N, C-alpha and C positions, 0 to 999 in steps of 0.2 A: 504494500500500500504506500501511497505517497505521503507527503508532509501534511500536517494539520495546522491551520492558522486561525488567528483571531481577526475577524473582519469588522467588528463593531463593539464599542464600549459605551456605557452610559452610567450615570449615577445621579441620584437625587441629592439635594443638599442634606447634610446630616444635621438634624435639629433635636432639641430637647423634647418637643411635644408636637408631633405632626397632627394637624386638626382633622384629617380625613381617615378613611378606612385603610386596611392593609392593601386592598386592591388598588385604591387610589395612590397609595404610597408606591406600590410596585410600578404603576404607570409612569411615575416621574422618572425613574431610571430607564424604563422601557422605551419611552418616546425619544429620549436622547440617544439611546443605543440604536434604534431603528433609523433615526435621522443620520447618525454617523455611518451606518452600514449602507444606507440608501437601498434597502430592499423592502419587500412587502411581507406580510405575515404568512402568505401562502408559500414563500420561499423557505420557511422554517419547518423542518421535518419533525422536530421533537423539542420538548422543553424540560429542563431540570430546575426545579424550584428548591431553594435551600434556606433553611432557617433552623433555629433551636426551638423546639416545641415548649409549650407551657407559658410563654410570654404573651401569646396571642389567644384570643377566645375562639377563633375559628379552627376547627379540626380539619385536617387534610386540606391545607390552603392551596395546594397545587391546582386542584380542579377549579376552585373559585377564581384563581388568577388566570388560568388558561381561558376560561369562559370570558372573563372581563376584557382580556387583551386580544381576543379573537384568535386564539391559538388552538382551537378545536376544529376538526376531530383528530388532529395530530396527537400522538401519545405524550403524556406528561408524567414526570416522575418527581417524587419528593424524597429528599435526603437531609440528614443532619449529622454533623460531627462537631457539635458545639460551635465554638468561635471560628473553626476552620471550615465551616459548612460549604461556603461558596468556592473555596479553592479545591475542596473535594469535588464539588460540582464541575469544576474545570477538568479534573482528571477523568470523571465519569463521561463528560461530553467528549473529551479527547478519545476515550476508549470506544464510545459508540461510533464515532466517525472512523477511527482507525480500523475497527472491525468491519466496516462497510455496511453497518445497519442503517445509518443515516448520513446524509451529506452535510446538513446544516443543523446545528443544535444550539438553542439559546439556554443560557444559565442565568437565572434570576435569584439573587440573594436579598433577603429582606429581614427586618425586625422592627416591630413597633413596641419598644420597651416601655413607653409611657402608658400603655394600657393597664399597667399594674404599678403599685407604689414602689419606691426605692427599697423599702424593707422587704417587700415581697420579691422583688427582683434579686436581692442578695440571697434570700432563702432559696430561690430556684437555682442560682449559681452554685450555692453550697451543695445542692442535690446533684450537681454534675460530678461530685465525688461519690465515693462508696457510701450509700445510705445506711448500710449495716455497721460498718466498722469505723467510719471517719466523720462524715458530716454531722451526725447527731451530737458530736462533741463541740460543735460551734465553729468549726473552721470555715472561713470564707475566703474568697479569692485574694484579697489583700494579705491575709495571714499566710497563705500558701507561698505567695511570691516573696513575702518578707522573710520566710525561712531560707529561700534561695539567696536573697540579698545578704542575710546575716552570714551564711556559709561562705559567700564570695568575699565578704569583708574579712572574715576570720582567716581564710586561706591566702588571700592575695593583697590584703591591706587596702582594699577599695574603701572609699569614704562616702558619706552621704553627699558631700559636695560633688564628687564624681558623677553620682546619679543625677544631681540637680542640673548639671551641665547638659545632660540629655534633654531635659525639659526645656531648658533655655533654647537649645537648637530647635526643638519641635515648635516652639512659639515663633521663632524667626520665620518659619515657612507657613505656619498656621495663619499668620496675619495676612498672607497674600493668597490663601486658598479660599476661594469664594464658597466652596462646598463644606468647609470646616465649621464645627459648632463653636469652637473656642478660638477667637481671633484676636486675643489680646497679647501684648508683650509680657514676657516673664523674664525677670532679671535674677541673677544669682543671689543678690542681696535679700530678696524676698524670703528665701529659705532660712535666713538667720534672724529675721524680724518676727518676734513672737506675736506681734499684732497683725501680721499679714496672714491671710487664710492659707497661702501656699505652704506655710511652715507648720500647720496644724498636724498633730499626730494622727495616723490611721492605724498602722500596725508596724511597730518599730522594727527596722529603721525607716520604713516608708512613711512619707508625709503626704499631705493632700496633693502637693505638686508632683509627686511621683506617680500618681494614679490617673488613668484616663476616665472619661465620663461615659455613662450610658447615653444612648442616642437612638432616635428613630431614623431609619434610612433604607435605601434600596440601591443595589448595584446590578448591572446587566451586561452580559457578554454574549457575543455570537461567535461560535466556533464552526469552522467549515473545512471540508476536504481541500486538498491542494487545487484540484480542478475548479471547484466552486469559488475558492478564495481568490484565485487569479482572475476569474470571470467577474466577480462582484467588486473587488477592491483593488485600488491602485497602490495601497500601502499595507498589505497584510503583514501581520507580525506572527512569526512562526513559533510554535511550541517545540522547543528543542529538547527539553527534559522535564520529567515529572517524577518526584519522589514522595513517598508517604510512609509513615511509621506510626506505631503506637507504643505505649509504655504502661507499666503497672499503674493502676489507678490509685493505689494507696501509697502515701509517702514512705511507708516502711519498706517498700520495694524499690526505692530510688537511692541514688547517690547524689545528694544535694550539692556536692562540691565540684561536679563536672558539668554543671549546666543542664540543659534539656537534651536527653539522649535521643528523643524523637527528631529534633532538629539536625543532629549530627547524622543520624541514619538516613533521613529523608534527603539531606543535602548530598551525601555520598552517592545515593541512587541517582539523583538528578544530574550531578556533575558527570557521572559515568555515562549516563544516557546521552547527554548533550556533548560529551567529548571535550569538556572544558574544566578548568579549575577555578578556585576562588579568585585567582589573580586576573582572570579573564572578565570578571564581572565589572561593568562600567557604572551601574546604578542599581540600588536595591531598595526594596520595601520589606521591612521586618516587623514582626508582631510586637509592638511596644505597648501592651496593655498597662504595663508598669515600666518605669525607667530601667529597673534591673533586667527586664525581659529583653530590652534592646541591647544592653551591655552583654548579656549572655549570648545573644544572637551574633554579635561581632565575632565572638570566639568559637561558637558552635558551627558557624558557616565557614570558618577559616580565614576571615578577614584579619584576625589577630590571633596570636598564640594565647593559650590559657593564661589568664591573669593580666594580659596586656590590652584588653579592650578599653580600659580607662585611658590608655595613652592615645587611642584614636580620637576620643571625644575631647581630651585636653588639647590635642594638637589641631583640632577642627578638621581632621581628615575625613570625617563623615558629613561635613557640610557640602554644599553644592560644588564648591571649587576644590574640594579635597580629593584625595586619592581614591576614595570609595564612598561616593555620596549615598547616604542612607536616609530614607524617610524625608525627602525634601518637599513633600506635600504636607508636612506637619505630623504625619503618623497618627496613630490612634490617640496619642496624648493631646493633639489639637483637633483632629477631625471628629473625635468621638468614636464609640465602639458599638454600632448596631450589629449585634452578633452575627446574624446570618448574612449581612451585607458586607462585612469587613474584608474578607478575602477578595471578593470581586472588585471592591474599591481599590485595593492594593494592585491588583492585576491591571485595572484601568489606568492607574498612574504610570505603570511601567510601559504599557502599550503607548500611551501618549508621549512618554519620554523617547521611546524608540522611533516614533514617527516624527519627532521634532516638534510636537504640538503642545508642550507643557507650559507654554507662556513664561511668566516670570520665574517659574520653578524649573525651567529647562536646564538640564545638564548638557555640557558641550559634547556633541556628537557621540552619544552612546550607541553601541552596537549589540550588546548583550546585557539583559537585565534579569534580576532575580527577585522572586517573591517568596517570603518565609511567613507562613500563617500557622498559628498554633491553636489547637482546640483544648479548652480546659487548662489545667495547670500542667501542660506538657503531656496530656493524655494522648492527643493526636497531633501529628505534625505533617505539614505539606510544604514542599519546596518545589517551585516551578521556575524553569529557566526559559526565557523568551529571547528571540533574536530577530534582527531585521532581515537576514538572509536565510 
């Protein structure tokens, strides 16, 4: 079989409270994606809808969205892998096309987290862990990542200020991303000011500024066979490599001192499939639900040796002008984190970068981009490598 490409991308603005229904939210990303691809709904052979259940009141949302968006009678599928749902959707769409079952597949990722309260949202996130042995004891997402942060600090001498620098970078680009929910400047001094909300404790050593925010949002991608991609698009972006892995759900089965094993395994698979190494990556989107998550990604993906990720952010090497630009759309820390839409938003950013259409966030002449999307606390991991050629 030939190559598989991405011919259209779209995203809604990520917001704290979308006023419409989930189908109307999905339409926001869908309409931008269709306009980008310049095709009609009859050209789409199948749809993969991705979200994390229990945030939405609608059961089996894929059928509802397919009807609303005019994507029937084509088949529609629903899948979830927590926060990595829509990058899992990319791999499924790639597989459907590569297998010859369909020529053009749409991936829609969405989440309307404002349908429930913040307390309810945290409780549901906690249930992403083992409900028999772990989550009943009160562990929540910030606490889990705080354990990783503490381990990194103990082993490598990383400081809270190192983590704060990642949030400062995120705000640099969040301010110029019209899709981001948080578009304010963040300065390092805010983290040492007890009167500033950014310095407020969440789960030591993580503070408010180290954490991303919940959001409502939708992302949309169109994946096509080589023949269709070349027929429909003047600038297809090719899927060069896809890697995926999982890890023990309970923290007792993890080594907290080595970062996220799923990222390492998924990256190794994707690099091998694409025939590239970390040194070949020109721009990356990594899963920065917390600042420590981005720091671990630097090391787990091979951009830095273990313990040296902090040197990348200190030297501004992950800024747009640096040696390995990372999250120059503001990342989850600025964009917000609508769970099912997150991976698709990351992929959209890299597609725009490779097409030279990222506007003020554009990196100079990138040829190969990487997307690192994590589900839960390193329970699932997807790494996708995209290229212009």
